[in-house]
C-alpha positions, 0 to 999 in steps of 0.5 A, a space after each residue: 190766076 191758078 194753073 188749074 182752071 175750073 169751069 163754071 159748069 163742071 159742078 163738083 168734078 175735081 182734078 187731082 189738085 183740086 181734090 188735094 186742096 179740098 182735103 186741106 180745107 176740110 182738114 183745116 176746118 176740123 183742126 180749127 174747130 178742135 182748137 175752139 172746142 179745146 179752148 171752150 173746155 179750158 175757158 168754161 173751167 177756168 173763168 167763172 160764167 157771167 151771172 145768169 148764163 146758166 151754162 148747164 140749162 140746155 145740155 145737162 152736165 156737158 159744160 163744153 157743149 152747153 157753153 155754146 148755147 149763149 146769148 141769142 141761142 136762148 132766143 132761138 130756142 124760145 121760138 122752138 119751145 114756145 113760139 113767137 111773141 111780140 111786145 112793144 116794151 122790151 125785147 121779143 123773139 120776133 126779131 129772129 127769123 124763122 128758118 133756123 127755128 123751123 129746122 131745129 123744130 124738125 130735127 129736135 125729135 131725132 136728137 131728143 134735145 132742141 139745143 143739140 139739134 141747133 148745134 148740129 144744124 149750125 155746125 153742119 151749116 158751118 162746114 157747108 158754108 166753107 165748102 160752098 165758099 171754096 166751090 164758088 171761089 174755085 170757079 171764079 179764080 181757081 183752087 189756090 184762091 179757093 183754099 186761101 178764101 176758106 182759110 181766111 174765113 176759118 180764122 176770122 175772129 168772129 167766125 165762132 158765131 158759126 158754131 153756136 145756135 145762131 143763124 150766121 152759118 146757115 145764112 152764109 151757106 145760103 148766100 154763098 149758094 145763091 151767089 155761086 148759082 147766079 155766077 153760073 147763070 142758074 137764075 131760079 136756083 139762085 133765087 131759091 137760095 136767096 129766098 131761103 136766106 131772106 127767111 134766115 136773116 133780114 140781110 138776105 133781102 140785100 141779095 135782090 139788087 145783086 140778082 137784079 143787076 145780073 138780070 139787067 145785064 142780060 136784058 141789055 145784052 139782048 138775051 130773052 128774059 122769061 117770067 121765072 127769071 124775074 120771079 127768081 130775082 124777087 124771091 128774097 123779097 117774097 121770103 121777107 114778105 112771107 115772114 111779114 105776112 105772118 107777123 101781120 096775121 099773128 100780131 097785127 104788125 108786119 114790121 114787128 121784127 123791126 120794132 123788136 130790133 129797135 126796142 130790144 137791141 137798139 138797132 137803128 140808123 146810128 150815124 148820129 148815135 153818139 157813143 160808138 162814133 165818139 169812142 171810135 174817134 177817140 181811139 183813132 186820135 188818142 190810141 192807148 194800150 190795150 189793158 182789157 179785153 173790151 179794149 181789143 174788141 173796141 179796136 177791132 170794131 174800128 179796124 174791121 169796117 175799114 178792112 171790109 170797105 177795102 175788100 168790097 172795092 176789090 170784090 168789084 174789081 175781081 168778082 164782078 158788079 153783082 157780088 160787089 153790090 151785095 157786099 157794099 150793101 151789107 157793109 153799109 147796113 152793118 156800119 149804119 145800123 149796128 156798128 157795135 156788132 159789125 164784126 158779127 154782121 160782116 159775116 154776111 159779106 160773103 164776097 169779101 171773104 171770097 176776094 181774100 182768096 184772090 188778093 189776100 197776103 200770101 206766104 209768110 206774111 199771110 200765115 202770120 196774119 192768119 195766126 194772129 187772127 186765130 189768136 183773136 178768135 180764141 180770145 173772143 171764144 173765151 169771152 163768148 162761152 163764159 158769158 163775158 163777150 159784151 159785158 
């Protein structure tokens, strides 16, 4: 435990050591984002974009910024520009939840460009996510652990999703605020943040069991529960239900978002899905040298589920049962339904990054591993911004 304790009720009141630690975290954020920006500027000029990516379609001639408007960014922008649509024969944009498009729509008139608005929102949310993680871990384990947790998040190989027009950074921010508020006993606040998370990504509904556990603990301890406490626990379900009600009204199918995932992206329970698990088994039994970028991606997709499973065990030990329940559910859903995208899906496992600040390697070993992770992050950024990430 760090020498400078942090009270759960002190808000952002910081002692001098915490101020210095927070300054270092902000500096690390700016430095790593500068590295990613420079890597993008180099990549987009050295490597030919994948056919059909049209890098300049969103932000004119600014190729470095336009390079971040890739892949799912186009789906979010389509919602902002033309609204939702749903079809049963292929991919449709109802798979993408509404909070991020609503924020982009609101900010668009200010920036004069929806893509610029999206990038501004997600990058501000990324900074907020790092600060919220730091604040939560500081309350749980002190400023030293909080700084370490933030650094691990910043160099996570798939954290580049925080800076494109994806919902990952906004979701991480909201989920962290919910868990922090729950730890402080602020049930209604936690429920509101969790409800907003549930209209950002479907993973948000997994916060309900975590908040429910805290409520059940209080009930067992003999504390009086108010109706609003129960309502707070259910707000993530209400958030998901509100989007489903819209889909029912607009398209006659409250599960349209799920069917769009299945048809368009083959997101379904994959314990019997042959290709991923066959490839995983082959890598484990007959490891080969990495000859191509995709070999690195495949190996990461084998290693990360193991790493995050171990971290989830540590979450139960060091952060408590409620964060552990949420982390375990996220890992199970990611591995069970989208194993080929697990690196990205694990960004929803906020407590796993938090506990890295407590149990992660320190000293020279920790710095070496973070430097390696940063190297992987740069490699994946090269592939992402040039349109070669998954093909």
